[in-house]
N, C-alpha and C positions, 0 to 999 in steps of 0.2 A: 307913380306908379304900378298900379299893380294887373296886369298883365294875365289872360290865360292862352296857355300853349297847348292844340288836340294834334294829335292825331302823332303822336310821338310813336318813333322808333321804340320797339321793346329795351333795345339797350340800352338807353338813353337813363343815366340817374341823376338828383341832383348835382353832384360837378359835374358831368356834362352839359346838361342846360344851361348852368350859370356860366360854364367856361364859351357855346353859343352866342349868349345874349354882350356879355364884358365887352364886345368892339363897339359897342353903342355906346353906353353908357357905365355907370356903378351901380352893380346888378349890390342887391344890402340882403336876397333870398332869392333859393328857387327850391324848387318842391316840386320832385314825379309824385304825384299819384296812386299811392296800391293798393290790392286786395285789399280786404282783411280779413282771410282768412285765408288766400292764398301764397302770397307775400310778394305775389310781381304788377309789376306797371299795369296801370291803366288807360295807359297811353294816353295822356295829358297830365298836364300841371301850372302851377300857377310861378309870375317871376314879379320879384320884388324890383322899379330902377326909376332913377330918375325922372323927369316926366318927357328930357329934351330927348332922352338913351329912351326912353320909352317910344318916344311918336317913329323915329329912327329905326329902330327895332320890326316899329310893325314893318313898313313901306319895305327894308331889308330881304326881315326875315316873310311875311307871308307866304301860302304858298311856296314857300320857296324845298327842296328833295333835301331829310337828310336818312339816311341809310332806306333809301325807295320809299321815300314815305312825306304825301304831300305834306307839307306843316301848316298848321290855323294860330296864325296870331291879332291877340286882337283885344282889347279893354276888357279887360274883369265884370260882371255887374255883382253889383252888391247881394252876399245873398239873401233870403227870404228871408225873415225870422222865421223857426218850425212852427209850428203848431203843436204844442205838446197833447191837446188833448186828441192824441192819439181811438180812437173809436174805443171799445172798448167793450167790455163784457165779457168774450168768452164763453163758452159754457163751462155745464157742472162735470162731463161728464157721465156715461150713466146713468141716470136718478130709480131706482129702479126700488118697489116697495119695499120693504128687506121685511116686516113683518109677515111672519109664515099665518098666522093665527084668521 
């Protein structure tokens, strides 16, 4: 089961997230999402845990306080496929006529 964990304290990393959920079941993956440019936590992450542990973790941790923040825990939604047609075009800049005559 894949869980979304939101409103995480900025101080929590992958290992701390794993430790937080390990009391509910076998955690096979834990990932705090970081900003690409700054490397700082974006305040959410994902957990892979067995189904029984996932249900227990949702009941036990959703709304609980961690380092002064009430975290949100729920089943992660499937990622929607990306549309690779990102629009396009883009201007060509200033296209003055360079003919001097």
